[in-house]
N, C-alpha and C positions, 0 to 999 in steps of 0.2 A: 468861382470856386465856392460859392455859397451852395449851391446845388449839389456839390459833390459831398456835401456834409450830410445832405438828408436823403440821398440816395444809395441804396446798398444794393451791390451786385447779386448777392444769392438772396433769395428769399427768406432763409431762416435768419439772417444777419450777420450769419458767422463770418470771420474776417474782417468786418467791420465796414464802414463806409468806403466810397470810391477813393475819398483823399487817403485813407490808410492802406489799401490796396497799391495806389501808386507810389505811397511812400514805402512799401515792401519791396516794391520793384526796385527801387533804387537803393536799396541799403547794402546789395551786394555781400550777403552773409554766405561764408562756407560753398561748399558744392551744390550747383543746380539739384533741384528733386532729392534733397538729403533727407528728407521725409519719407519719400515714396519707396514702395517696396520693389523688388528686382522686376517682378511682371509690370508693373506699372511703368517703370524707366524704360523697359522695352516696347511697352505700346506708345508711350510718348516719342521714342526715337523714330519709330516706323510712320508715326502720324507725321513726325518733324521731317523726315526724308521725304515722304510724299507731298509736303509743304501743304497739310489739310490739320494744322494744330486747330483751325476754328472748329472744324468737325469734332474734334478731341472735346474742346470744351464744351461744346452743346450738349454732346452726350452726357458728360458730367454735370451741366445744369440740369438737363431732364431727369438725371439719378436723383439731385437733390430734390428736384421738386416732387419727384415719385417718393422719397422719403418725408419730405413735409407733408405730403399727404396722408401719408402713415400714421405721423405723429398726431396731427389733428384730429383724425380718426381716433387714435387712442386715446387722445385728450377727450373727445365729445364722451366715449364710452367711460372714462374715468369718473365725469361729471355725472353722468346718468348712475354709476354706482354708487358717489357720494351722495345723490339726493336719495336713491334706494335705504341706503344706510342711516342717513337721518330720517327718513320716514320709520325704519324699522325701531330706531332708537326712540322715537317718540311712541311708537306702540307699547315697545317694553317699559319705558315710564308711566303711562297712562295705566297698564297692566297693575306695575308695583303701587302706584298710588290706589289703585282699586282693590288690591289685597290687603295693603294696610288698612285701609277703610273695613273692609269685610274682618279684617282680624281685631281692630278694635271694637267691634260691634259684639263679635264673638266672646271678646273679654268680657264686655260689659253684661252679656248676657248670662254668661257662667257666675257671675256676681249676684244676678238678679234672683232673689229668693223664689218666686214664681216659676221660672224657668228651671231650676233646679227641683223643684217640687214636681212638676209636671214630668220632667225627664225619670224621674224615680216613680213615679206612678205609671207612667207607659212601661219603665221595664217590667216592673211587677207585674202589670195586667199580662204583657208577652209571657212570663214565666210561668203564671198561673194557667193562661189557655194552654201552654205546650203540656202543663202537668197533667190536665183533665181531658185532654184530646184523645181520642180512643185511636188505639195503635190498630192499623191496618192490618200488618204481617202478625199479630198474635191473634186475632179472630181466625185468621186462614189457617194457622198451623194447627189450632183446636178442631176443627172441622176435618182436616185431611186426616188427623189421628184417629177420629172416632168413626 
């Protein structure tokens, strides 16, 4: 009976080990197939009349294996997505740290008197350049009028 404790009839281990299945067999709870729908009850009766319940069990086990395969593929896809999510979070954390460092550097520059002076001079030189730049449209209009 030690083997029954370690053997699971279904790949998903749903329903427990063999001992649990045998205990359920002898419990005698209510009507047989009480949890099955009408269509499954009809299918079971047909298989039972043909004395082929073994084929019904084989088909159900095949369906269960297919479902387990699908679940394992979904779990693998979920693991891939979790790794991608972790990578993206790490990238965003790096970007946030870089941004904070740059912002701190910018604040330090704004408080530096040399930087403020250079910024003011650059702005004033640009304004003076625009002020003394000859207007191309003004020259053309005076030539066209005369």
